[in-house]
C-alpha positions in Angstrom: 141.3 79.6 104.0 142.0 83.3 103.0 140.3 85.3 105.7 141.3 88.5 103.8 138.1 88.1 101.9 136.1 89.6 104.7 138.1 92.8 104.6 135.9 94.1 101.8 132.7 93.5 103.9 134.6 95.5 106.7 135.0 98.5 104.6 131.3 98.4 103.3 130.2 98.1 107.0 132.3 101.2 107.9 131.0 103.0 104.9 127.3 102.2 106.1 128.3 103.8 109.5 129.1 107.1 107.5 126.2 106.9 105.1 123.4 106.3 107.6 123.7 109.6 109.6 124.7 111.5 106.6 121.3 110.5 104.9 119.4 111.7 107.8 121.2 115.0 107.8 120.6 115.5 104.1 116.9 114.4 104.5 116.4 117.0 107.1 118.1 119.6 105.1 115.7 118.8 102.0 112.6 119.3 104.3 114.0 122.6 105.6 114.8 123.9 102.0 111.3 122.8 100.9 109.8 124.8 103.7 112.0 127.9 103.3 111.9 127.9 99.4 108.3 127.0 98.7 106.5 126.6 102.0 106.0 122.8 101.3 105.9 120.8 104.3 105.0 117.4 102.8 107.3 114.4 102.0 110.2 115.0 99.6 112.5 112.9 97.4 116.2 113.7 97.0 119.8 112.7 97.5 119.1 111.2 100.8 116.8 108.5 99.2 119.8 107.4 97.1 122.0 107.1 100.2 119.2 105.1 102.0 118.9 102.9 98.9 122.7 102.3 99.0 122.7 101.7 102.8 120.1 98.9 102.3 122.1 97.4 99.4 125.2 97.4 101.5 123.2 95.9 104.5 122.3 92.9 102.3 126.0 92.3 101.5 127.2 92.7 105.0 124.6 90.5 106.7 125.2 87.7 104.1 129.0 88.1 104.9 128.1 87.9 108.6 126.1 84.8 108.1 129.1 83.3 106.1 131.5 84.2 108.8 129.4 82.6 111.6 129.0 79.4 109.3 132.8 79.3 108.5 134.5 80.3 111.8 132.0 78.8 114.4 130.0 76.3 112.4 126.9 78.1 113.7 123.9 77.9 111.4 120.9 78.6 113.9 120.8 82.4 112.9 120.9 81.8 109.1 117.0 82.1 108.6 116.9 85.1 111.0 119.6 86.9 109.1 117.8 86.3 105.8 114.6 87.5 107.6 116.4 90.8 108.6 117.6 91.3 105.0 113.9 90.8 103.6 112.8 93.2 106.3 115.3 95.8 105.1 114.4 95.4 101.5 110.7 95.5 102.1 111.0 98.5 104.4 113.0 100.5 101.8 110.5 99.7 99.1 107.4 100.3 101.2 108.9 103.6 102.6 109.5 104.9 99.1 106.0 103.8 98.0 104.4 105.4 100.9 105.8 108.7 100.4 105.2 108.5 96.6 101.4 107.9 97.4 101.3 110.7 99.8 103.0 113.1 97.3 100.5 112.0 94.6 97.4 112.8 96.9 99.0 115.9 98.4 97.9 118.0 100.0 97.0 115.9 103.0 96.0 117.2 106.5 98.9 117.2 108.9 96.7 115.1 111.4 96.2 112.5 108.6 99.8 112.6 107.6 101.1 112.2 111.1 98.8 109.2 111.8 99.8 107.5 108.5 103.6 107.9 109.4 103.1 107.0 113.0 101.5 103.6 112.1 104.1 102.9 109.6 106.8 103.6 111.9 105.3 101.7 114.7 104.8 98.5 112.5 108.3 98.7 111.0 110.0 99.3 114.3 108.4 96.7 116.3 108.9 94.0 113.6 112.4 95.1 113.3 112.9 94.8 117.1 111.5 91.4 117.2 113.9 90.2 114.5 116.9 91.8 116.3 116.0 90.4 119.6 115.8 86.9 118.1 119.1 87.2 116.5 120.7 88.4 119.7 119.1 85.6 121.7 120.4 83.0 119.3 123.9 84.5 119.2 123.9 84.8 123.2 123.4 81.0 123.2 126.9 80.6 122.1 128.4 83.8 123.4 131.1 81.9 125.2 132.5 80.6 121.8 132.4 84.1 120.1 135.0 86.7 120.2 134.5 89.9 122.2 133.7 91.9 119.0 130.8 89.6 118.0 129.5 89.6 121.6 129.5 93.5 121.6 127.7 93.4 118.3 125.1 90.8 120.0 124.6 93.0 123.0 124.1 96.1 120.8 121.7 94.2 118.5 119.7 93.2 121.7 119.5 96.7 123.0 118.5 98.0 119.6 115.6 95.4 119.5 114.3 96.2 122.8 114.4 100.0 122.0 112.6 99.2 118.7 109.9 97.1 120.3 109.3 99.6 123.0 108.7 102.2 120.1 109.2 105.0 122.5 112.8 104.4 122.6 113.1 103.8 118.9 115.3 106.8 118.3 117.8 105.1 120.6 118.0 102.2 118.2 118.5 104.6 115.2 121.4 106.2 117.1 123.0 102.7 117.5 122.8 101.8 113.8 126.2 103.4 113.0 127.9 102.0 116.2 126.5 98.6 115.2 128.0 99.0 111.7 131.4 100.0 112.9 131.6 97.0 115.3 130.5 94.8 112.4 133.3 96.2 110.3 135.8 95.4 113.1 134.4 91.8 113.2 135.2 91.3 109.4 138.7 93.0 109.8 139.7 90.6 112.5 141.3 87.4 111.4 140.8 84.1 113.2 141.3 80.6 112.7 138.3 78.6 111.5 136.7 76.7 114.3 134.3 73.7 114.1 132.3 73.0 117.2 
């Protein structure tokens, strides 16, 4: 088998690690420009949205490749459904996030209190559901941690920490900070060549 086919997934994962914080920085800049230039404090659309959409698309690809890697190198399928669930979560989150902001823009102006409550509820629901999925994925991978290489184990532990932070909600920002780290480690997993194992 040609293991080099995973190198593309590795570069995509590394690109994700760059795009994610960049999208947040641009998003903050968009908001600051809106306030400074127009005194507008509501939700905005701009280049950051294109980056987040690209990140979501890349996540679909890298997660599918991770599933394939686990299937081929470790003959492990117990996490397949959870990975598909994580993909569905990412797509639904992206669509619902854009839809929510579009709805808020169309009914603007909205009181700051109402806007804060709307976004707090949305953020809480999405973070908690994401945390549950991450924890379940990590638990499944921990069951075979002795058979996994150190990079996949590191990815598993980071996924578990992220999931716990997301479920706690208060520590959700920690999970966001770990996203680029997780992407880099995922990239290194793809770059690493190993013999295929059947267990």
